[in-house]
All heavy atoms as an XYZ file, in Angstrom:
753
protein
N       4.907     39.419      3.130
C       6.236     39.919      3.431
C       7.036     38.900      4.227
O       8.212     38.749      4.018
C       6.093     41.243      4.201
C       7.382     41.962      4.400
S       7.978     42.582      2.818
C       9.315     43.551      3.347
N       6.375     38.152      5.128
C       7.081     37.165      5.936
C       7.634     36.036      5.072
O       8.722     35.540      5.310
C       6.163     36.594      7.004
C       5.853     37.571      8.108
C       4.983     36.924      9.158
C       4.641     37.926     10.247
N       3.831     37.329     11.295
N       6.888     35.633      4.035
C       7.360     34.574      3.154
C       8.604     35.015      2.393
O       9.525     34.239      2.191
C       6.262     34.162      2.169
C       5.154     33.370      2.807
C       4.139     32.936      1.785
C       3.009     32.158      2.445
N       2.024     31.707      1.469
N       8.656     36.276      1.995
C       9.820     36.797      1.284
C      11.042     36.779      2.178
O      12.117     36.365      1.759
C       9.553     38.231      0.787
O       8.403     38.214     -0.049
C      10.737     38.771      0.019
N      10.892     37.201      3.434
C      12.006     37.188      4.374
C      12.497     35.768      4.631
O      13.695     35.514      4.715
C      11.602     37.839      5.702
C      11.437     39.334      5.579
O      11.931     39.945      4.640
N      10.726     39.925      6.518
N      11.565     34.835      4.753
C      11.925     33.439      4.973
C      12.666     32.888      3.766
O      13.671     32.187      3.904
C      10.660     32.608      5.254
C      10.884     31.138      5.552
C      11.795     30.959      6.764
C       9.562     30.448      5.807
N      12.211     33.221      2.569
C      12.866     32.772      1.352
C      14.279     33.343      1.257
O      15.224     32.619      0.944
C      12.048     33.167      0.117
C      12.633     32.768     -1.232
C      12.773     31.260     -1.328
C      11.775     33.295     -2.355
N      14.438     34.611      1.544
C      15.758     35.245      1.509
C      16.685     34.585      2.528
O      17.840     34.288      2.223
C      15.645     36.767      1.765
C      17.013     37.383      1.997
C      14.938     37.444      0.601
N      16.195     34.318      3.719
C      17.007     33.661      4.749
C      17.408     32.257      4.313
O      18.552     31.841      4.497
C      16.249     33.611      6.068
N      16.483     31.517      3.724
C      16.773     30.151      3.283
C      17.822     30.141      2.174
O      18.743     29.320      2.182
C      15.494     29.463      2.812
N      17.692     31.052      1.224
C      18.665     31.128      0.137
C      20.031     31.524      0.691
O      21.051     30.944      0.323
C      18.189     32.115     -0.953
C      19.302     32.402     -1.952
C      16.966     31.563     -1.659
N      20.070     32.485      1.594
C      21.329     32.903      2.204
C      22.007     31.775      2.953
O      23.211     31.566      2.843
N      21.236     31.016      3.708
C      21.780     29.886      4.445
C      22.313     28.830      3.491
O      23.391     28.284      3.678
C      20.708     29.288      5.364
C      21.131     28.092      6.208
C      22.293     28.465      7.117
C      19.961     27.593      7.027
N      21.576     28.570      2.444
C      22.003     27.583      1.454
C      23.317     27.981      0.803
O      24.227     27.165      0.664
C      20.919     27.424      0.394
O      21.337     26.550     -0.615
N      23.435     29.223      0.419
C      24.673     29.709     -0.197
C      25.818     29.637      0.803
O      26.910     29.198      0.469
C      24.488     31.143     -0.739
C      23.549     31.120     -1.942
C      25.835     31.773     -1.110
C      23.098     32.494     -2.405
N      25.569     30.035      2.034
C      26.601     30.000      3.060
C      27.112     28.599      3.319
O      28.310     28.360      3.420
N      26.214     27.637      3.406
C      26.627     26.258      3.647
C      27.367     25.684      2.456
O      28.329     24.932      2.607
C      25.417     25.388      3.993
C      24.769     25.682      5.346
C      23.499     24.863      5.506
C      25.730     25.420      6.482
N      26.959     26.032      1.266
C      27.636     25.559      0.065
C      29.048     26.117     -0.013
O      29.980     25.412     -0.366
C      26.843     25.958     -1.195
O      25.553     25.368     -1.106
C      27.540     25.489     -2.461
N      29.222     27.356      0.351
C      30.534     27.992      0.276
C      31.511     27.421      1.286
O      32.714     27.456      1.077
C      30.399     29.496      0.496
N      31.023     26.846      2.367
C      31.901     26.370      3.430
C      32.227     24.892      3.344
O      33.000     24.398      4.145
C      31.270     26.652      4.796
S      31.180     28.393      5.167
N      31.680     24.167      2.410
C      31.941     22.739      2.363
C      32.154     22.235      0.965
O      31.765     22.844     -0.009
N      32.802     21.088      0.898
C      33.025     20.416     -0.370
C      31.885     19.461     -0.632
O      31.294     18.916      0.287
C      34.343     19.645     -0.296
O      34.516     18.850     -1.425
N      31.591     19.207     -1.875
C      30.453     18.365     -2.193
C      30.722     16.891     -2.010
O      29.826     16.138     -1.696
C      30.003     18.618     -3.632
O      31.043     18.300     -4.530
N      31.956     16.434     -2.188
C      32.167     14.997     -2.105
C      32.550     14.509     -0.728
O      32.217     13.411     -0.353
C      33.172     14.519     -3.149
C      34.604     14.919     -2.844
O      34.851     15.618     -1.863
O      35.487     14.508     -3.623
N      33.294     15.275      0.058
C      33.665     14.880      1.410
C      34.461     13.602      1.459
O      34.628     13.028      2.517
N      34.955     13.142      0.337
C      35.674     11.876      0.277
C      37.096     12.004      0.753
O      37.552     13.018      1.217
N      37.805     10.907      0.612
C      39.178     10.848      1.048
C      40.018     10.451     -0.146
O      40.238      9.288     -0.394
C      39.293      9.829      2.188
C      40.696      9.767      2.727
O      41.564     10.496      2.283
N      40.915      8.890      3.680
N      40.491     11.429     -0.908
C      41.150     11.139     -2.168
C      42.670     11.049     -2.057
O      43.335     10.775     -3.028
C      40.784     12.202     -3.204
O      41.222     13.465     -2.777
N      43.218     11.298     -0.888
C      44.668     11.264     -0.768
C      45.109     10.055      0.039
O      44.424      9.610      0.946
C      45.168     12.534     -0.076
N      46.271      9.558     -0.277
C      46.834      8.444      0.468
C      47.538      8.950      1.705
O      47.424     10.092      2.088
N      48.318      8.084      2.348
C      49.057      8.484      3.525
C      48.520      7.782      4.746
O      47.689      6.895      4.671
N      49.030      8.185      5.918
C      48.597      7.560      7.152
C      47.123      7.842      7.405
O      46.549      8.743      6.831
C      49.431      8.091      8.322
O      49.057      9.419      8.622
N      46.530      7.052      8.281
C      45.106      7.263      8.555
C      44.870      8.622      9.200
O      43.848      9.252      8.966
C      44.557      6.140      9.435
O      45.225      6.119     10.682
N      45.829      9.098      9.994
C      45.685     10.440     10.584
C      45.697     11.499      9.496
O      44.871     12.403      9.483
C      46.809     10.709     11.581
C      46.685     12.065     12.261
C      47.722     12.271     13.331
O      48.145     11.299     13.960
O      48.097     13.434     13.542
N      46.631     11.380      8.542
C      46.679     12.333      7.440
C      45.436     12.205      6.580
O      44.886     13.188      6.123
C      47.926     12.120      6.603
C      49.185     12.614      7.267
C      50.405     12.405      6.402
O      50.456     11.503      5.588
N      51.403     13.236      6.600
N      44.989     10.980      6.357
C      43.789     10.765      5.564
C      42.579     11.390      6.242
O      41.737     11.983      5.588
C      43.554      9.273      5.350
O      44.609      8.716      4.616
N      42.487     11.258      7.554
C      41.389     11.878      8.289
C      41.428     13.383      8.180
O      40.401     14.028      7.978
N      42.616     13.959      8.288
C      42.773     15.405      8.153
C      42.399     15.842      6.744
O      41.746     16.874      6.553
C      44.206     15.818      8.485
N      42.776     15.055      5.757
C      42.450     15.375      4.367
C      40.933     15.394      4.167
O      40.393     16.284      3.514
C      43.115     14.351      3.438
C      42.759     14.478      1.980
C      43.385     15.707      1.387
N      42.949     15.879      0.008
C      43.617     16.544     -0.882
N      44.771     17.093     -0.567
N      43.162     16.688     -2.093
N      40.244     14.411      4.743
C      38.785     14.344      4.621
C      38.127     15.547      5.291
O      37.188     16.129      4.746
C      38.258     13.046      5.220
N      38.618     15.930      6.450
C      38.089     17.104      7.151
C      38.307     18.347      6.293
O      37.411     19.174      6.133
C      38.747     17.270      8.540
C      38.388     16.096      9.438
C      38.333     18.601      9.180
C      39.276     15.972     10.672
N      39.506     18.474      5.713
C      39.819     19.600      4.832
C      38.854     19.636      3.654
O      38.305     20.680      3.318
C      41.267     19.501      4.335
C      41.614     20.525      3.296
C      42.066     21.778      3.677
C      41.471     20.249      1.947
C      42.369     22.744      2.721
C      41.777     21.199      0.981
C      42.222     22.446      1.375
N      38.652     18.485      3.022
C      37.785     18.430      1.845
C      36.352     18.830      2.186
O      35.696     19.494      1.398
C      37.819     17.034      1.223
C      39.129     16.756      0.518
C      39.207     15.370     -0.087
O      38.284     14.560      0.101
O      40.218     15.095     -0.747
N      35.894     18.458      3.361
C      34.522     18.773      3.766
C      34.336     20.234      4.140
O      33.237     20.768      4.016
C      34.113     17.896      4.952
C      33.996     16.444      4.605
C      33.855     15.566      5.833
O      33.931     16.024      6.961
N      33.655     14.287      5.607
N      35.388     20.886      4.604
C      35.234     22.215      5.179
C      36.023     23.334      4.504
O      35.669     24.504      4.671
C      35.642     22.183      6.656
C      34.779     21.266      7.461
O      33.668     21.611      7.825
N      35.259     20.058      7.722
N      37.071     22.994      3.789
C      38.004     24.023      3.318
C      38.232     24.027      1.808
O      38.617     25.049      1.242
C      39.361     23.836      3.992
S      39.289     23.560      5.782
N      38.036     22.878      1.177
C      38.409     22.727     -0.230
C      37.618     23.625     -1.165
O      38.123     23.994     -2.227
C      38.272     21.266     -0.656
N      36.410     23.987     -0.790
C      35.628     24.839     -1.688
C      36.289     26.202     -1.892
O      36.092     26.826     -2.923
C      34.198     25.015     -1.179
O      34.190     25.670      0.068
N      37.093     26.639     -0.945
C      37.809     27.912     -1.097
C      39.295     27.718     -1.419
O      39.872     28.504     -2.165
C      37.696     28.746      0.179
S      36.039     29.395      0.468
N      39.913     26.686     -0.851
C      41.358     26.495     -1.008
C      41.720     25.461     -2.066
O      42.914     25.223     -2.302
C      41.985     26.108      0.332
C      41.918     27.206      1.342
N      42.709     28.334      1.283
C      41.136     27.364      2.436
C      42.423     29.133      2.302
N      41.463     28.579      3.015
N      40.727     24.846     -2.703
C      40.977     23.889     -3.769
C      41.139     22.469     -3.270
O      41.693     22.241     -2.190
N      40.660     21.522     -4.045
C      40.749     20.098     -3.692
C      42.191     19.651     -3.494
O      42.472     18.766     -2.706
C      40.090     19.240     -4.774
C      38.594     19.400     -4.860
C      37.833     18.848     -3.666
O      38.254     17.829     -3.083
O      36.817     19.448     -3.303
N      43.109     20.256     -4.230
C      44.522     19.882     -4.157
C      45.365     20.986     -3.535
O      46.552     21.102     -3.844
C      45.042     19.525     -5.553
C      44.337     18.314     -6.098
O      44.297     17.268     -5.447
N      43.744     18.436     -7.265
N      44.732     21.822     -2.701
C      45.395     22.918     -1.985
C      45.881     24.025     -2.908
O      46.631     24.903     -2.495
C      46.577     22.403     -1.143
C      46.329     21.214     -0.227
C      47.634     20.754      0.400
C      45.326     21.558      0.846
N      45.427     24.007     -4.178
C      45.931     24.937     -5.183
C      45.389     26.351     -5.051
O      45.868     27.266     -5.704
C      45.634     24.411     -6.595
C      44.173     24.482     -7.013
C      43.302     23.318     -6.563
O      43.724     22.505     -5.701
O      42.170     23.228     -7.061
N      44.402     26.550     -4.205
C      43.809     27.862     -4.054
C      42.631     28.039     -4.979
O      42.333     27.199     -5.822
N      41.961     29.113     -4.809
C      40.772     29.453     -5.581
C      40.285     30.769     -5.037
O      40.964     31.779     -5.136
N      39.144     30.743     -4.354
C      38.671     31.942     -3.657
C      39.648     32.272     -2.535
O      39.994     33.421     -2.314
C      37.262     31.714     -3.100
C      36.733     32.892     -2.342
C      36.317     34.022     -3.020
C      36.674     32.878     -0.966
C      35.842     35.129     -2.324
C      36.196     33.980     -0.266
C      35.784     35.102     -0.944
N      40.125     31.240     -1.838
C      41.130     31.398     -0.787
C      42.514     31.127     -1.354
O      42.660     30.616     -2.457
N      43.558     31.453     -0.591
C      44.921     31.272     -1.095
C      45.324     29.803     -1.210
O      44.746     28.935     -0.570
C      45.780     31.991     -0.048
C      44.974     31.973      1.194
C      43.531     32.044      0.749
N      46.346     29.564     -2.007
C      46.940     28.238     -2.122
C      47.535     27.840     -0.767
O      48.104     28.668     -0.058
C      48.055     28.252     -3.169
O      48.798     27.054     -3.110
N      47.399     26.570     -0.432
C      47.984     26.042      0.798
C      48.996     24.939      0.495
O      49.413     24.206      1.390
C      46.873     25.497      1.711
C      45.805     26.511      2.135
C      44.727     25.827      2.963
C      46.413     27.673      2.897
N      49.410     24.839     -0.758
C      50.303     23.761     -1.183
C      51.595     23.703     -0.379
O      52.111     22.620     -0.115
C      50.639     23.907     -2.665
C      49.466     23.625     -3.565
C      49.775     23.899     -5.014
O      50.099     25.061     -5.364
O      49.689     22.933     -5.795
N      52.135     24.854      0.022
C      53.400     24.905      0.754
C      53.260     25.739      2.028
O      54.222     26.349      2.477
C      54.500     25.477     -0.145
C      54.652     24.733     -1.430
N      55.194     23.468     -1.492
C      54.295     25.050     -2.695
C      55.172     23.045     -2.747
N      54.628     23.986     -3.500
N      52.072     25.731      2.596
C      51.793     26.590      3.757
C      52.675     26.247      4.962
O      53.012     27.111      5.754
C      50.285     26.552      4.130
C      49.929     27.690      5.091
C      49.885     25.201      4.697
C      50.046     29.056      4.504
N      53.093     24.980      5.068
C      53.952     24.575      6.180
C      55.327     25.210      6.148
O      55.999     25.281      7.175
N      55.771     25.695      4.998
C      57.051     26.399      4.918
C      56.887     27.873      5.291
O      57.873     28.577      5.479
C      57.680     26.255      3.532
O      56.866     26.853      2.553
N      55.644     28.325      5.389
C      55.370     29.719      5.741
C      54.863     29.889      7.170
O      55.158     30.880      7.827
C      54.331     30.292      4.783
C      54.752     30.273      3.330
C      53.619     30.646      2.390
O      52.716     31.392      2.803
O      53.645     30.176      1.246
N      54.031     28.928      7.622
C      53.407     29.030      8.938
C      53.613     27.741      9.733
O      53.613     26.649      9.156
C      51.898     29.281      8.804
C      51.443     30.547      8.077
C      49.926     30.549      7.930
C      51.913     31.786      8.817
N      53.726     27.867     11.042
C      53.828     26.709     11.927
C      52.437     26.131     12.180
O      51.422     26.768     11.864
C      54.433     27.137     13.264
O      53.527     27.985     13.959
N      52.390     24.961     12.772
C      51.102     24.355     13.131
C      50.320     25.306     14.024
O      49.115     25.509     13.829
C      51.312     23.023     13.845
C      50.017     22.429     14.351
C      50.241     21.203     15.217
C      48.928     20.770     15.852
N      49.123     19.703     16.819
N      50.985     25.917     14.976
C      50.326     26.843     15.896
C      49.723     28.037     15.148
O      48.598     28.454     15.424
C      51.328     27.325     16.951
C      50.753     28.241     17.991
C      51.803     28.626     19.011
C      51.230     29.599     20.022
N      52.225     30.001     21.015
N      50.460     28.577     14.200
C      49.972     29.717     13.419
C      48.795     29.325     12.522
O      47.842     30.088     12.368
C      51.106     30.302     12.580
C      52.175     30.980     13.412
C      53.419     31.325     12.627
O      53.844     30.520     11.759
O      53.983     32.412     12.871
N      48.867     28.132     11.940
C      47.768     27.651     11.104
C      46.525     27.447     11.959
O      45.425     27.846     11.581
C      48.161     26.353     10.375
C      49.284     26.634      9.370
C      46.944     25.716      9.692
C      49.937     25.404      8.786
N      46.693     26.848     13.126
C      45.573     26.629     14.036
C      44.949     27.958     14.456
O      43.720     28.094     14.506
C      46.027     25.832     15.254
C      44.943     25.399     16.221
C      43.887     24.545     15.537
C      45.562     24.626     17.374
N      45.758     28.953     14.700
C      45.256     30.279     15.065
C      44.432     30.880     13.929
O      43.386     31.484     14.159
C      46.416     31.208     15.439
C      45.989     32.557     15.944
C      45.207     32.511     17.255
O      45.310     31.526     18.011
O      44.479     33.486     17.529
N      44.888     30.695     12.685
C      44.137     31.194     11.527
C      42.788     30.487     11.427
O      41.771     31.113     11.155
C      44.939     30.980     10.237
C      44.223     31.442      8.990
C      44.058     32.945      8.896
O      44.919     33.697      9.332
N      42.957     33.393      8.338
N      42.783     29.179     11.675
C      41.523     28.428     11.650
C      40.580     28.957     12.728
O      39.390     29.136     12.487
C      41.784     26.920     11.837
C      42.523     26.352     10.617
C      40.477     26.159     12.071
C      43.054     24.935     10.811
N      41.116     29.223     13.908
C      40.284     29.678     15.028
C      39.754     31.093     14.826
O      38.586     31.368     15.082
C      41.084     29.625     16.335
C      41.322     28.239     16.841
C      42.115     28.277     18.134
C      42.365     26.889     18.677
N      43.154     26.946     19.928
N      40.616     32.006     14.380
C      40.222     33.418     14.335
C      39.755     33.886     12.962
O      39.139     34.941     12.850
C      41.374     34.321     14.800
O      42.489     34.150     13.916
C      41.790     34.007     16.224
N      40.065     33.131     11.930
C      39.668     33.537     10.587
C      40.383     34.801     10.166
O      41.483     35.087     10.620
N      39.763     35.554      9.302
C      40.336     36.803      8.825
C      40.684     36.725      7.357
O      40.855     35.638      6.804
N      40.753     37.861      6.716
C      41.072     37.913      5.302
C      40.041     37.209      4.438
O      40.373     36.606      3.431
N      38.795     37.244      4.859
C      37.724     36.586      4.113
C      37.388     35.199      4.628
O      36.381     34.613      4.242
N      38.217     34.644      5.488
C      37.964     33.317      6.049
C      37.150     33.459      7.328
O      37.505     34.236      8.210
C      39.295     32.624      6.364
C      39.143     31.241      6.940
S      40.763     30.470      7.110
C      40.373     29.222      8.312
N      36.060     32.693      7.448
C      35.274     32.761      8.681
C      36.017     32.106      9.844
O      36.828     31.201      9.634
C      33.998     31.982      8.346
C      34.347     31.127      7.196
C      35.475     31.791      6.465
N      35.762     32.583     11.032
C      36.398     31.976     12.206
C      35.752     30.632     12.522
O      34.605     30.381     12.171
C      36.306     32.914     13.411
C      34.897     33.195     13.862
C      34.844     34.204     14.993
O      35.752     35.041     15.112
O      33.882     34.155     15.751
N      36.533     29.788     13.172
C      36.071     28.472     13.642
C      35.386     27.654     12.548
O      34.385     26.991     12.802
C      35.135     28.624     14.846
C      35.785     29.256     16.021
N      36.759     28.629     16.761
C      35.618     30.486     16.573
C      37.154     29.437     17.732
N      36.479     30.574     17.633
N      35.937     27.655     11.345
C      35.360     26.873     10.254
C      35.404     25.384     10.608
O      34.533     24.622     10.228
C      36.050     27.184      8.905
C      35.255     26.620      7.737
C      37.466     26.694      8.854
C      34.101     27.483      7.357
N      36.425     24.979     11.355
C      36.488     23.655     11.976
C      36.961     23.863     13.406
O      37.646     24.842     13.708
C      37.397     22.670     11.206
C      38.731     23.304     10.832
C      36.719     22.120      9.992
C      39.671     22.392     10.097
N      36.595     22.960     14.290
C      36.860     23.167     15.717
C      37.509     21.951     16.358
O      37.462     20.851     15.821
C      35.554     23.466     16.449
C      34.855     24.717     15.986
C      33.537     24.909     16.704
C      32.817     26.121     16.152
N      31.518     26.310     16.745
N      38.085     22.195     17.541
C      38.586     21.132     18.401
C      39.628     20.244     17.759
O      40.548     20.702     17.084
N      39.470     18.939     17.972
C      40.414     17.947     17.492
C      40.536     17.982     15.974
O      41.618     17.785     15.418
C      39.988     16.552     17.965
C      41.011     15.489     17.643
O      42.211     15.723     17.888
O      40.613     14.418     17.123
N      39.431     18.242     15.300
C      39.462     18.314     13.836
C      40.362     19.453     13.374
O      41.137     19.307     12.427
C      38.058     18.474     13.267
C      37.202     17.239     13.429
C      35.821     17.453     12.860
C      34.988     16.194     13.007
N      33.650     16.366     12.424
N      40.271     20.597     14.026
C      41.122     21.736     13.677
C      42.594     21.403     13.933
O      43.466     21.736     13.124
C      40.705     22.971     14.474
N      42.871     20.730     15.041
C      44.246     20.304     15.365
C      44.806     19.393     14.280
O      45.938     19.553     13.840
C      44.274     19.571     16.712
C      44.030     20.437     17.914
C      45.289     21.127     18.414
O      46.420     20.712     18.059
O      45.139     22.092     19.176
N      44.007     18.421     13.852
C      44.448     17.476     12.822
C      44.754     18.185     11.514
O      45.774     17.929     10.877
C      43.383     16.401     12.580
C      43.283     15.380     13.672
C      42.198     14.363     13.346
C      42.040     13.370     14.474
N      40.971     12.407     14.199
N      43.866     19.079     11.111
C      44.069     19.798      9.852
C      45.287     20.712      9.953
O      46.091     20.779      9.016
C      42.799     20.577      9.442
C      43.073     21.498      8.265
C      41.685     19.602      9.100
N      45.453     21.388     11.070
C      46.610     22.275     11.244
C      47.910     21.478     11.165
O      48.880     21.908     10.517
C      46.513     23.023     12.572
N      47.945     20.326     11.795
C      49.148     19.484     11.756
C      49.423     19.004     10.328
O      50.559     19.043      9.846
C      48.992     18.284     12.681
C      50.234     17.423     12.753
C      50.149     16.349     13.816
O      49.252     16.399     14.678
O      51.002     15.451     13.775
N      48.380     18.574      9.645
C      48.518     18.105      8.268
C      48.997     19.225      7.350
O      49.916     19.032      6.553
C      47.168     17.541      7.809
C      47.124     17.083      6.397
C      47.795     16.009      5.853
C      46.385     17.674      5.335
N      47.477     15.907      4.513
C      46.622     16.912      4.166
C      45.525     18.774      5.259
C      46.052     17.209      2.947
C      44.945     19.069      4.034
C      45.208     18.294      2.902
N      48.409     20.406      7.479
C      48.815     21.520      6.638
C      50.238     21.976      6.961
O      50.993     22.375      6.060
C      47.840     22.691      6.774
C      46.481     22.486      6.129
C      45.550     23.632      6.484
C      46.610     22.330      4.620
N      50.624     21.904      8.226
C      51.982     22.297      8.615
C      53.026     21.386      7.970
O      54.185     21.794      7.784
C      52.128     22.287     10.132
N      52.648     20.181      7.583
C      53.586     19.256      6.927
C      53.752     19.564      5.441
O      54.592     18.980      4.778
C      53.105     17.808      7.105
O      51.991     17.531      6.287
N      52.955     20.483      4.919
C      53.016     20.843      3.497
C      54.123     21.864      3.281
O      53.917     23.055      3.424
C      51.666     21.390      2.999
C      50.497     20.473      3.223
C      50.705     19.185      2.470
C      49.574     18.210      2.724
N      49.863     16.897      2.177
N      55.284     21.385      2.941
C      56.467     22.258      2.811
C      56.769     22.601      1.382
O      56.691     22.013      0.456
C      57.696     21.586      3.433
C      57.484     21.161      4.873
C      57.587     22.314      5.810
C      57.480     21.781      7.257
N      57.352     22.747      8.238
């Protein structure tokens, strides 16, 4: 019975980690190094739900999120999650960079 529980936990963890990250983690967008860094953070942590090009998927499109939400509001969403999004998917300076980058998407 213990092996079954361990197997279930391992599979659950694997699925959870896969759902929260992108497989390539690369930097496919141009722009300033700050924007490029934010893009890489997004790709590693958010793209699996919001799409590689912000087009949406499991999560909503973020292509024009800056025309809907301010940097502060985006950062709050990252921190608190909600609507199917886990809280603190990215933290600290990384969350600030991504929020600023997404706020520029008008």
